[in-house]
PDB file as gemmi writes it, atoms N, CA and C in Angstrom:
CRYST1    1.000    1.000    1.000  90.00  90.00  90.00 P 1                      
ATOM      1  N   MET A   1       9.921  -1.590   4.496  1.00  0.00           N  
ATOM      2  CA  MET A   1       8.897  -2.602   4.296  1.00  0.00           C  
ATOM      3  C   MET A   1       7.886  -2.575   5.441  1.00  0.00           C  
ATOM      4  N   TYR A   2       8.345  -2.179   6.622  1.00  0.00           N  
ATOM      5  CA  TYR A   2       7.444  -2.090   7.768  1.00  0.00           C  
ATOM      6  C   TYR A   2       6.307  -1.119   7.470  1.00  0.00           C  
ATOM      7  N   TRP A   3       6.648   0.061   6.953  1.00  0.00           N  
ATOM      8  CA  TRP A   3       5.625   1.073   6.674  1.00  0.00           C  
ATOM      9  C   TRP A   3       4.707   0.643   5.538  1.00  0.00           C  
ATOM     10  N   LEU A   4       5.237  -0.065   4.569  1.00  0.00           N  
ATOM     11  CA  LEU A   4       4.400  -0.575   3.484  1.00  0.00           C  
ATOM     12  C   LEU A   4       3.391  -1.570   4.028  1.00  0.00           C  
ATOM     13  N   GLU A   5       3.840  -2.494   4.858  1.00  0.00           N  
ATOM     14  CA  GLU A   5       2.919  -3.479   5.429  1.00  0.00           C  
ATOM     15  C   GLU A   5       1.844  -2.789   6.272  1.00  0.00           C  
ATOM     16  N   LYS A   6       2.244  -1.799   7.053  1.00  0.00           N  
ATOM     17  CA  LYS A   6       1.284  -1.073   7.887  1.00  0.00           C  
ATOM     18  C   LYS A   6       0.250  -0.340   7.016  1.00  0.00           C  
ATOM     19  N   ALA A   7       0.713   0.325   5.968  1.00  0.00           N  
ATOM     20  CA  ALA A   7      -0.206   1.041   5.076  1.00  0.00           C  
ATOM     21  C   ALA A   7      -1.142   0.077   4.353  1.00  0.00           C  
ATOM     22  N   LEU A   8      -0.639  -1.097   3.971  1.00  0.00           N  
ATOM     23  CA  LEU A   8      -1.494  -2.101   3.331  1.00  0.00           C  
ATOM     24  C   LEU A   8      -2.610  -2.541   4.272  1.00  0.00           C  
ATOM     25  N   ARG A   9      -2.277  -2.773   5.500  1.00  0.00           N  
ATOM     26  CA  ARG A   9      -3.306  -3.186   6.477  1.00  0.00           C  
ATOM     27  C   ARG A   9      -4.315  -2.087   6.726  1.00  0.00           C  
ATOM     28  N   GLU A  10      -3.841  -0.852   6.829  1.00  0.00           N  
ATOM     29  CA  GLU A  10      -4.740   0.278   7.098  1.00  0.00           C  
ATOM     30  C   GLU A  10      -5.715   0.516   5.944  1.00  0.00           C  
ATOM     31  N   THR A  11      -5.271   0.306   4.720  1.00  0.00           N  
ATOM     32  CA  THR A  11      -6.101   0.623   3.554  1.00  0.00           C  
ATOM     33  C   THR A  11      -6.822  -0.586   2.975  1.00  0.00           C  
ATOM     34  N   GLY A  12      -6.451  -1.786   3.385  1.00  0.00           N  
ATOM     35  CA  GLY A  12      -7.082  -2.984   2.857  1.00  0.00           C  
ATOM     36  C   GLY A  12      -6.632  -3.340   1.454  1.00  0.00           C  
ATOM     37  N   CYS A  13      -5.496  -2.829   1.027  1.00  0.00           N  
ATOM     38  CA  CYS A  13      -4.955  -3.179  -0.288  1.00  0.00           C  
ATOM     39  C   CYS A  13      -4.215  -4.509  -0.201  1.00  0.00           C  
ATOM     40  N   ALA A  14      -4.263  -5.269  -1.271  1.00  0.00           N  
ATOM     41  CA  ALA A  14      -3.491  -6.509  -1.380  1.00  0.00           C  
ATOM     42  C   ALA A  14      -2.294  -6.233  -2.279  1.00  0.00           C  
ATOM     43  N   LEU A  15      -1.112  -6.625  -1.834  1.00  0.00           N  
ATOM     44  CA  LEU A  15       0.113  -6.453  -2.612  1.00  0.00           C  
ATOM     45  C   LEU A  15       0.470  -7.786  -3.249  1.00  0.00           C  
ATOM     46  N   HIS A  16       0.612  -7.797  -4.578  1.00  0.00           N  
ATOM     47  CA  HIS A  16       0.892  -9.030  -5.304  1.00  0.00           C  
ATOM     48  C   HIS A  16       2.356  -9.150  -5.710  1.00  0.00           C  
ATOM     49  N   ALA A  17       2.999  -8.030  -6.025  1.00  0.00           N  
ATOM     50  CA  ALA A  17       4.411  -8.034  -6.414  1.00  0.00           C  
ATOM     51  C   ALA A  17       4.954  -6.628  -6.206  1.00  0.00           C  
ATOM     52  N   TYR A  18       6.268  -6.539  -6.023  1.00  0.00           N  
ATOM     53  CA  TYR A  18       6.891  -5.227  -5.915  1.00  0.00           C  
ATOM     54  C   TYR A  18       8.333  -5.286  -6.388  1.00  0.00           C  
ATOM     55  N   VAL A  19       8.842  -4.112  -6.758  1.00  0.00           N  
ATOM     56  CA  VAL A  19      10.248  -3.939  -7.101  1.00  0.00           C  
ATOM     57  C   VAL A  19      10.718  -2.679  -6.394  1.00  0.00           C  
ATOM     58  N   LEU A  20      11.808  -2.782  -5.649  1.00  0.00           N  
ATOM     59  CA  LEU A  20      12.444  -1.625  -5.023  1.00  0.00           C  
ATOM     60  C   LEU A  20      13.700  -1.319  -5.828  1.00  0.00           C  
ATOM     61  N   MET A  21      13.689  -0.194  -6.509  1.00  0.00           N  
ATOM     62  CA  MET A  21      14.832   0.190  -7.334  1.00  0.00           C  
ATOM     63  C   MET A  21      15.531   1.374  -6.667  1.00  0.00           C  
ATOM     64  N   THR A  22      16.664   1.753  -7.189  1.00  0.00           N  
ATOM     65  CA  THR A  22      17.416   2.841  -6.569  1.00  0.00           C  
ATOM     66  C   THR A  22      16.706   4.182  -6.685  1.00  0.00           C  
ATOM     67  N   ASN A  23      15.904   4.365  -7.713  1.00  0.00           N  
ATOM     68  CA  ASN A  23      15.249   5.661  -7.895  1.00  0.00           C  
ATOM     69  C   ASN A  23      13.726   5.603  -7.962  1.00  0.00           C  
ATOM     70  N   ASN A  24      13.126   4.428  -7.830  1.00  0.00           N  
ATOM     71  CA  ASN A  24      11.669   4.336  -7.814  1.00  0.00           C  
ATOM     72  C   ASN A  24      11.219   2.986  -7.271  1.00  0.00           C  
ATOM     73  N   VAL A  25       9.923   2.873  -7.100  1.00  0.00           N  
ATOM     74  CA  VAL A  25       9.298   1.671  -6.563  1.00  0.00           C  
ATOM     75  C   VAL A  25       8.142   1.298  -7.476  1.00  0.00           C  
ATOM     76  N   HIS A  26       7.971   0.011  -7.751  1.00  0.00           N  
ATOM     77  CA  HIS A  26       6.826  -0.486  -8.513  1.00  0.00           C  
ATOM     78  C   HIS A  26       6.029  -1.397  -7.584  1.00  0.00           C  
ATOM     79  N   LEU A  27       4.717  -1.160  -7.492  1.00  0.00           N  
ATOM     80  CA  LEU A  27       3.831  -1.975  -6.670  1.00  0.00           C  
ATOM     81  C   LEU A  27       2.691  -2.492  -7.534  1.00  0.00           C  
ATOM     82  N   LEU A  28       2.395  -3.779  -7.452  1.00  0.00           N  
ATOM     83  CA  LEU A  28       1.224  -4.353  -8.113  1.00  0.00           C  
ATOM     84  C   LEU A  28       0.212  -4.611  -7.003  1.00  0.00           C  
ATOM     85  N   LEU A  29      -0.831  -3.773  -6.954  1.00  0.00           N  
ATOM     86  CA  LEU A  29      -1.790  -3.756  -5.850  1.00  0.00           C  
ATOM     87  C   LEU A  29      -3.209  -4.037  -6.329  1.00  0.00           C  
ATOM     88  N   THR A  30      -4.023  -4.577  -5.432  1.00  0.00           N  
ATOM     89  CA  THR A  30      -5.467  -4.641  -5.630  1.00  0.00           C  
ATOM     90  C   THR A  30      -6.111  -3.931  -4.443  1.00  0.00           C  
ATOM     91  N   PRO A  31      -6.795  -2.801  -4.701  1.00  0.00           N  
ATOM     92  CA  PRO A  31      -7.457  -2.084  -3.610  1.00  0.00           C  
ATOM     93  C   PRO A  31      -8.862  -2.625  -3.367  1.00  0.00           C  
ATOM     94  N   ARG A  32      -9.344  -2.504  -2.157  1.00  0.00           N  
ATOM     95  CA  ARG A  32     -10.752  -2.837  -1.877  1.00  0.00           C  
ATOM     96  C   ARG A  32     -11.662  -1.707  -2.341  1.00  0.00           C  
ATOM     97  N   LYS A  33     -11.162  -0.469  -2.214  1.00  0.00           N  
ATOM     98  CA  LYS A  33     -11.908   0.719  -2.652  1.00  0.00           C  
ATOM     99  C   LYS A  33     -10.988   1.559  -3.537  1.00  0.00           C  
ATOM    100  N   ALA A  34     -11.570   2.325  -4.442  1.00  0.00           N  
ATOM    101  CA  ALA A  34     -10.785   3.139  -5.376  1.00  0.00           C  
ATOM    102  C   ALA A  34      -9.872   4.128  -4.653  1.00  0.00           C  
ATOM    103  N   ALA A  35     -10.320   4.682  -3.546  1.00  0.00           N  
ATOM    104  CA  ALA A  35      -9.531   5.688  -2.821  1.00  0.00           C  
ATOM    105  C   ALA A  35      -8.399   5.074  -1.995  1.00  0.00           C  
ATOM    106  N   ALA A  36      -8.322   3.759  -1.940  1.00  0.00           N  
ATOM    107  CA  ALA A  36      -7.326   3.109  -1.081  1.00  0.00           C  
ATOM    108  C   ALA A  36      -5.896   3.321  -1.564  1.00  0.00           C  
ATOM    109  N   ILE A  37      -5.667   3.324  -2.866  1.00  0.00           N  
ATOM    110  CA  ILE A  37      -4.292   3.460  -3.372  1.00  0.00           C  
ATOM    111  C   ILE A  37      -3.734   4.857  -3.093  1.00  0.00           C  
ATOM    112  N   PRO A  38      -4.451   5.939  -3.395  1.00  0.00           N  
ATOM    113  CA  PRO A  38      -3.915   7.256  -3.018  1.00  0.00           C  
ATOM    114  C   PRO A  38      -3.679   7.379  -1.511  1.00  0.00           C  
ATOM    115  N   THR A  39      -4.574   6.827  -0.716  1.00  0.00           N  
ATOM    116  CA  THR A  39      -4.406   6.860   0.738  1.00  0.00           C  
ATOM    117  C   THR A  39      -3.161   6.093   1.157  1.00  0.00           C  
ATOM    118  N   LEU A  40      -2.959   4.910   0.584  1.00  0.00           N  
ATOM    119  CA  LEU A  40      -1.780   4.096   0.885  1.00  0.00           C  
ATOM    120  C   LEU A  40      -0.505   4.853   0.532  1.00  0.00           C  
ATOM    121  N   LEU A  41      -0.442   5.438  -0.656  1.00  0.00           N  
ATOM    122  CA  LEU A  41       0.765   6.127  -1.091  1.00  0.00           C  
ATOM    123  C   LEU A  41       1.034   7.401  -0.300  1.00  0.00           C  
ATOM    124  N   MET A  42      -0.008   8.118   0.089  1.00  0.00           N  
ATOM    125  CA  MET A  42       0.188   9.299   0.942  1.00  0.00           C  
ATOM    126  C   MET A  42       0.737   8.892   2.301  1.00  0.00           C  
ATOM    127  N   SER A  43       0.164   7.844   2.874  1.00  0.00           N  
ATOM    128  CA  SER A  43       0.614   7.353   4.175  1.00  0.00           C  
ATOM    129  C   SER A  43       2.065   6.899   4.113  1.00  0.00           C  
ATOM    130  N   LEU A  44       2.374   6.101   3.124  1.00  0.00           N  
ATOM    131  CA  LEU A  44       3.729   5.585   2.953  1.00  0.00           C  
ATOM    132  C   LEU A  44       4.722   6.715   2.698  1.00  0.00           C  
ATOM    133  N   GLY A  45       4.371   7.626   1.807  1.00  0.00           N  
ATOM    134  CA  GLY A  45       5.246   8.751   1.502  1.00  0.00           C  
ATOM    135  C   GLY A  45       5.497   9.649   2.691  1.00  0.00           C  
ATOM    136  N   ARG A  46       4.457   9.941   3.447  1.00  0.00           N  
ATOM    137  CA  ARG A  46       4.594  10.802   4.620  1.00  0.00           C  
ATOM    138  C   ARG A  46       5.563  10.184   5.629  1.00  0.00           C  
ATOM    139  N   ARG A  47       5.405   8.903   5.898  1.00  0.00           N  
ATOM    140  CA  ARG A  47       6.276   8.231   6.870  1.00  0.00           C  
ATOM    141  C   ARG A  47       7.716   8.160   6.382  1.00  0.00           C  
ATOM    142  N   TYR A  48       7.899   7.863   5.102  1.00  0.00           N  
ATOM    143  CA  TYR A  48       9.243   7.741   4.546  1.00  0.00           C  
ATOM    144  C   TYR A  48       9.959   9.091   4.544  1.00  0.00           C  
ATOM    145  N   VAL A  49       9.269  10.143   4.130  1.00  0.00           N  
ATOM    146  CA  VAL A  49       9.878  11.476   4.117  1.00  0.00           C  
ATOM    147  C   VAL A  49      10.262  11.892   5.534  1.00  0.00           C  
ATOM    148  N   GLN A  50       9.411  11.636   6.509  1.00  0.00           N  
ATOM    149  CA  GLN A  50       9.741  11.962   7.898  1.00  0.00           C  
ATOM    150  C   GLN A  50      10.991  11.207   8.346  1.00  0.00           C  
ATOM    151  N   TYR A  51      11.067   9.946   8.012  1.00  0.00           N  
ATOM    152  CA  TYR A  51      12.229   9.133   8.384  1.00  0.00           C  
ATOM    153  C   TYR A  51      13.514   9.692   7.757  1.00  0.00           C  
ATOM    154  N   ILE A  52      13.483   9.965   6.464  1.00  0.00           N  
ATOM    155  CA  ILE A  52      14.667  10.498   5.775  1.00  0.00           C  
ATOM    156  C   ILE A  52      15.046  11.863   6.340  1.00  0.00           C  
ATOM    157  N   ASN A  53      14.075  12.736   6.546  1.00  0.00           N  
ATOM    158  CA  ASN A  53      14.368  14.065   7.064  1.00  0.00           C  
ATOM    159  C   ASN A  53      14.961  14.014   8.468  1.00  0.00           C  
ATOM    160  N   ARG A  54      14.431  13.144   9.324  1.00  0.00           N  
ATOM    161  CA  ARG A  54      15.008  13.008  10.674  1.00  0.00           C  
ATOM    162  C   ARG A  54      16.401  12.389  10.628  1.00  0.00           C  
ATOM    163  N   THR A  55      16.548  11.341   9.853  1.00  0.00           N  
ATOM    164  CA  THR A  55      17.819  10.615   9.775  1.00  0.00           C  
ATOM    165  C   THR A  55      18.947  11.496   9.245  1.00  0.00           C  
ATOM    166  N   TYR A  56      18.654  12.269   8.211  1.00  0.00           N  
ATOM    167  CA  TYR A  56      19.691  13.065   7.559  1.00  0.00           C  
ATOM    168  C   TYR A  56      19.620  14.550   7.905  1.00  0.00           C  
ATOM    169  N   LYS A  57      18.826  14.873   8.955  1.00  0.00           N  
ATOM    170  CA  LYS A  57      18.703  16.251   9.449  1.00  0.00           C  
ATOM    171  C   LYS A  57      18.448  17.239   8.303  1.00  0.00           C  
ATOM    172  N   ARG A  58      17.396  16.952   7.557  1.00  0.00           N  
ATOM    173  CA  ARG A  58      17.032  17.790   6.428  1.00  0.00           C  
ATOM    174  C   ARG A  58      15.552  18.137   6.521  1.00  0.00           C  
ATOM    175  N   THR A  59      15.066  18.982   5.649  1.00  0.00           N  
ATOM    176  CA  THR A  59      13.649  19.339   5.587  1.00  0.00           C  
ATOM    177  C   THR A  59      13.193  19.300   4.131  1.00  0.00           C  
ATOM    178  N   GLY A  60      11.892  19.288   3.945  1.00  0.00           N  
ATOM    179  CA  GLY A  60      11.345  19.371   2.600  1.00  0.00           C  
ATOM    180  C   GLY A  60      10.928  18.041   2.028  1.00  0.00           C  
ATOM    181  N   THR A  61      10.504  18.094   0.792  1.00  0.00           N  
ATOM    182  CA  THR A  61       9.997  16.917   0.100  1.00  0.00           C  
ATOM    183  C   THR A  61      11.129  16.149  -0.572  1.00  0.00           C  
ATOM    184  N   LEU A  62      10.863  14.896  -0.901  1.00  0.00           N  
ATOM    185  CA  LEU A  62      11.836  14.059  -1.607  1.00  0.00           C  
ATOM    186  C   LEU A  62      11.427  13.820  -3.047  1.00  0.00           C  
ATOM    187  N   TRP A  63      10.177  14.047  -3.360  1.00  0.00           N  
ATOM    188  CA  TRP A  63       9.626  13.622  -4.648  1.00  0.00           C  
ATOM    189  C   TRP A  63       9.645  14.744  -5.675  1.00  0.00           C  
ATOM    190  N   ASP A  64       9.896  14.367  -6.939  1.00  0.00           N  
ATOM    191  CA  ASP A  64       9.828  15.320  -8.056  1.00  0.00           C  
ATOM    192  C   ASP A  64       8.382  15.644  -8.391  1.00  0.00           C  
ATOM    193  N   SER A  65       7.547  14.610  -8.352  1.00  0.00           N  
ATOM    194  CA  SER A  65       6.171  14.768  -8.801  1.00  0.00           C  
ATOM    195  C   SER A  65       5.290  13.741  -8.108  1.00  0.00           C  
ATOM    196  N   ARG A  66       4.039  13.788  -8.431  1.00  0.00           N  
ATOM    197  CA  ARG A  66       3.069  12.850  -7.905  1.00  0.00           C  
ATOM    198  C   ARG A  66       3.340  11.454  -8.459  1.00  0.00           C  
ATOM    199  N   TYR A  67       2.857  10.443  -7.772  1.00  0.00           N  
ATOM    200  CA  TYR A  67       3.041   9.068  -8.260  1.00  0.00           C  
ATOM    201  C   TYR A  67       2.288   8.857  -9.569  1.00  0.00           C  
ATOM    202  N   LYS A  68       2.719   7.867 -10.294  1.00  0.00           N  
ATOM    203  CA  LYS A  68       2.064   7.492 -11.555  1.00  0.00           C  
ATOM    204  C   LYS A  68       1.470   6.102 -11.388  1.00  0.00           C  
ATOM    205  N   SER A  69       0.311   5.897 -11.988  1.00  0.00           N  
ATOM    206  CA  SER A  69      -0.342   4.597 -11.843  1.00  0.00           C  
ATOM    207  C   SER A  69      -0.962   4.163 -13.165  1.00  0.00           C  
ATOM    208  N   SER A  70      -1.144   2.860 -13.292  1.00  0.00           N  
ATOM    209  CA  SER A  70      -1.831   2.262 -14.437  1.00  0.00           C  
ATOM    210  C   SER A  70      -2.761   1.186 -13.921  1.00  0.00           C  
ATOM    211  N   SER A  71      -3.894   1.050 -14.556  1.00  0.00           N  
ATOM    212  CA  SER A  71      -4.867   0.046 -14.151  1.00  0.00           C  
ATOM    213  C   SER A  71      -4.583  -1.276 -14.861  1.00  0.00           C  
ATOM    214  N   VAL A  72      -4.586  -2.349 -14.091  1.00  0.00           N  
ATOM    215  CA  VAL A  72      -4.465  -3.706 -14.640  1.00  0.00           C  
ATOM    216  C   VAL A  72      -5.834  -4.334 -14.454  1.00  0.00           C  
ATOM    217  N   GLN A  73      -6.511  -4.648 -15.566  1.00  0.00           N  
ATOM    218  CA  GLN A  73      -7.909  -5.044 -15.505  1.00  0.00           C  
ATOM    219  C   GLN A  73      -8.163  -6.516 -15.204  1.00  0.00           C  
ATOM    220  N   SER A  74      -7.214  -7.390 -15.518  1.00  0.00           N  
ATOM    221  CA  SER A  74      -7.491  -8.816 -15.333  1.00  0.00           C  
ATOM    222  C   SER A  74      -6.244  -9.546 -14.881  1.00  0.00           C  
ATOM    223  N   TYR A  75      -6.440 -10.758 -14.425  1.00  0.00           N  
ATOM    224  CA  TYR A  75      -5.318 -11.597 -14.005  1.00  0.00           C  
ATOM    225  C   TYR A  75      -4.346 -11.800 -15.162  1.00  0.00           C  
ATOM    226  N   GLY A  76      -4.862 -12.011 -16.352  1.00  0.00           N  
ATOM    227  CA  GLY A  76      -4.009 -12.198 -17.526  1.00  0.00           C  
ATOM    228  C   GLY A  76      -3.121 -10.992 -17.793  1.00  0.00           C  
ATOM    229  N   ASP A  77      -3.629  -9.790 -17.493  1.00  0.00           N  
ATOM    230  CA  ASP A  77      -2.828  -8.574 -17.666  1.00  0.00           C  
ATOM    231  C   ASP A  77      -1.756  -8.448 -16.588  1.00  0.00           C  
ATOM    232  N   SER A  78      -1.965  -9.072 -15.448  1.00  0.00           N  
ATOM    233  CA  SER A  78      -0.993  -8.941 -14.361  1.00  0.00           C  
ATOM    234  C   SER A  78       0.259  -9.780 -14.603  1.00  0.00           C  
ATOM    235  N   LEU A  79       0.155 -10.832 -15.410  1.00  0.00           N  
ATOM    236  CA  LEU A  79       1.325 -11.678 -15.677  1.00  0.00           C  
ATOM    237  C   LEU A  79       2.457 -10.909 -16.357  1.00  0.00           C  
ATOM    238  N   PRO A  80       2.175 -10.107 -17.402  1.00  0.00           N  
ATOM    239  CA  PRO A  80       3.268  -9.309 -17.970  1.00  0.00           C  
ATOM    240  C   PRO A  80       3.874  -8.326 -16.968  1.00  0.00           C  
ATOM    241  N   CYS A  81       3.052  -7.838 -16.043  1.00  0.00           N  
ATOM    242  CA  CYS A  81       3.572  -6.928 -15.016  1.00  0.00           C  
ATOM    243  C   CYS A  81       4.603  -7.626 -14.141  1.00  0.00           C  
ATOM    244  N   THR A  82       4.295  -8.830 -13.689  1.00  0.00           N  
ATOM    245  CA  THR A  82       5.255  -9.535 -12.844  1.00  0.00           C  
ATOM    246  C   THR A  82       6.488  -9.929 -13.643  1.00  0.00           C  
ATOM    247  N   ALA A  83       6.327 -10.209 -14.928  1.00  0.00           N  
ATOM    248  CA  ALA A  83       7.485 -10.499 -15.781  1.00  0.00           C  
ATOM    249  C   ALA A  83       8.366  -9.260 -15.895  1.00  0.00           C  
ATOM    250  N   PHE A  84       7.754  -8.098 -16.048  1.00  0.00           N  
ATOM    251  CA  PHE A  84       8.500  -6.847 -16.092  1.00  0.00           C  
ATOM    252  C   PHE A  84       9.271  -6.660 -14.796  1.00  0.00           C  
ATOM    253  N   TYR A  85       8.638  -6.944 -13.674  1.00  0.00           N  
ATOM    254  CA  TYR A  85       9.302  -6.794 -12.374  1.00  0.00           C  
ATOM    255  C   TYR A  85      10.518  -7.711 -12.293  1.00  0.00           C  
ATOM    256  N   ARG A  86      10.391  -8.918 -12.783  1.00  0.00           N  
ATOM    257  CA  ARG A  86      11.522  -9.855 -12.757  1.00  0.00           C  
ATOM    258  C   ARG A  86      12.674  -9.357 -13.618  1.00  0.00           C  
ATOM    259  N   VAL A  87      12.357  -8.822 -14.787  1.00  0.00           N  
ATOM    260  CA  VAL A  87      13.398  -8.318 -15.690  1.00  0.00           C  
ATOM    261  C   VAL A  87      14.076  -7.093 -15.086  1.00  0.00           C  
ATOM    262  N   GLN A  88      13.311  -6.212 -14.486  1.00  0.00           N  
ATOM    263  CA  GLN A  88      13.865  -4.987 -13.915  1.00  0.00           C  
ATOM    264  C   GLN A  88      14.772  -5.275 -12.724  1.00  0.00           C  
ATOM    265  N   GLY A  89      14.384  -6.230 -11.908  1.00  0.00           N  
ATOM    266  CA  GLY A  89      15.089  -6.486 -10.662  1.00  0.00           C  
ATOM    267  C   GLY A  89      16.582  -6.717 -10.789  1.00  0.00           C  
ATOM    268  N   PRO A  90      17.034  -7.809 -11.396  1.00  0.00           N  
ATOM    269  CA  PRO A  90      18.457  -8.125 -11.394  1.00  0.00           C  
ATOM    270  C   PRO A  90      19.333  -7.079 -12.078  1.00  0.00           C  
ATOM    271  N   GLY A  91      18.903  -6.559 -13.224  1.00  0.00           N  
ATOM    272  CA  GLY A  91      19.715  -5.602 -13.961  1.00  0.00           C  
ATOM    273  C   GLY A  91      19.910  -4.289 -13.229  1.00  0.00           C  
ATOM    274  N   ASP A  92      18.934  -3.902 -12.428  1.00  0.00           N  
ATOM    275  CA  ASP A  92      19.008  -2.645 -11.706  1.00  0.00           C  
ATOM    276  C   ASP A  92      19.390  -2.843 -10.249  1.00  0.00           C  
ATOM    277  N   LYS A  93      19.828  -4.035  -9.911  1.00  0.00           N  
ATOM    278  CA  LYS A  93      20.187  -4.363  -8.529  1.00  0.00           C  
ATOM    279  C   LYS A  93      19.037  -4.022  -7.593  1.00  0.00           C  
ATOM    280  N   ALA A  94      17.826  -4.303  -8.043  1.00  0.00           N  
ATOM    281  CA  ALA A  94      16.631  -4.001  -7.263  1.00  0.00           C  
ATOM    282  C   ALA A  94      16.239  -5.210  -6.434  1.00  0.00           C  
ATOM    283  N   VAL A  95      15.410  -4.969  -5.458  1.00  0.00           N  
ATOM    284  CA  VAL A  95      14.818  -6.045  -4.679  1.00  0.00           C  
ATOM    285  C   VAL A  95      13.481  -6.356  -5.328  1.00  0.00           C  
ATOM    286  N   TRP A  96      13.277  -7.600  -5.765  1.00  0.00           N  
ATOM    287  CA  TRP A  96      12.051  -7.995  -6.430  1.00  0.00           C  
ATOM    288  C   TRP A  96      11.404  -9.096  -5.633  1.00  0.00           C  
ATOM    289  N   LYS A  97      10.088  -9.061  -5.526  1.00  0.00           N  
ATOM    290  CA  LYS A  97       9.387 -10.137  -4.858  1.00  0.00           C  
ATOM    291  C   LYS A  97       8.001 -10.275  -5.444  1.00  0.00           C  
ATOM    292  N   GLU A  98       7.629 -11.501  -5.781  1.00  0.00           N  
ATOM    293  CA  GLU A  98       6.265 -11.804  -6.210  1.00  0.00           C  
ATOM    294  C   GLU A  98       5.617 -12.495  -5.025  1.00  0.00           C  
ATOM    295  N   LEU A  99       4.444 -12.055  -4.677  1.00  0.00           N  
ATOM    296  CA  LEU A  99       3.784 -12.556  -3.481  1.00  0.00           C  
ATOM    297  C   LEU A  99       2.712 -13.563  -3.846  1.00  0.00           C  
ATOM    298  N   LYS A 100       2.608 -14.594  -3.073  1.00  0.00           N  
ATOM    299  CA  LYS A 100       1.577 -15.618  -3.305  1.00  0.00           C  
ATOM    300  C   LYS A 100       0.308 -15.214  -2.551  1.00  0.00           C  
ATOM    301  N   GLY A 101      -0.817 -15.483  -3.140  1.00  0.00           N  
ATOM    302  CA  GLY A 101      -2.085 -15.146  -2.501  1.00  0.00           C  
ATOM    303  C   GLY A 101      -2.422 -13.673  -2.692  1.00  0.00           C  
ATOM    304  N   THR A 102      -3.500 -13.256  -2.085  1.00  0.00           N  
ATOM    305  CA  THR A 102      -3.937 -11.885  -2.262  1.00  0.00           C  
ATOM    306  C   THR A 102      -4.016 -11.106  -0.954  1.00  0.00           C  
ATOM    307  N   GLY A 103      -3.650 -11.700   0.147  1.00  0.00           N  
ATOM    308  CA  GLY A 103      -3.717 -11.014   1.433  1.00  0.00           C  
ATOM    309  C   GLY A 103      -2.572 -10.042   1.614  1.00  0.00           C  
ATOM    310  N   SER A 104      -2.712  -9.141   2.551  1.00  0.00           N  
ATOM    311  CA  SER A 104      -1.656  -8.163   2.789  1.00  0.00           C  
ATOM    312  C   SER A 104      -0.660  -8.637   3.831  1.00  0.00           C  
ATOM    313  N   ASN A 105      -0.829  -9.812   4.403  1.00  0.00           N  
ATOM    314  CA  ASN A 105       0.161 -10.360   5.327  1.00  0.00           C  
ATOM    315  C   ASN A 105       1.261 -11.007   4.517  1.00  0.00           C  
ATOM    316  N   PHE A 106       2.209 -10.208   4.078  1.00  0.00           N  
ATOM    317  CA  PHE A 106       3.164 -10.706   3.111  1.00  0.00           C  
ATOM    318  C   PHE A 106       4.565 -10.849   3.649  1.00  0.00           C  
ATOM    319  N   LEU A 107       4.855 -10.388   4.828  1.00  0.00           N  
ATOM    320  CA  LEU A 107       6.215 -10.495   5.370  1.00  0.00           C  
ATOM    321  C   LEU A 107       6.344 -11.621   6.356  1.00  0.00           C  
TER     322      LEU A 107                                                      
END                                                                             
């Protein structure tokens, strides 16, 4: 979560909700600029891979493929997203959190 918060501040993205699952992560973000989300994910991925590789004395990538994204156009569209996050969380033993406000100071 430390690296996520740092990447959010660096890119100016606002995090509204997230789910941490055993095999993937879901983030509901609002970027200030279109290029902010790829920058955020590259930054986060680079730091996480370095941490895992150092911790477990390994090399190489962790990811099968590039991240996948979908555009949420309005506040009304974001409500089903947060509902999905709530449903996914408990059944998958995931960490779920819906954030109040739109700032990136979320921890």
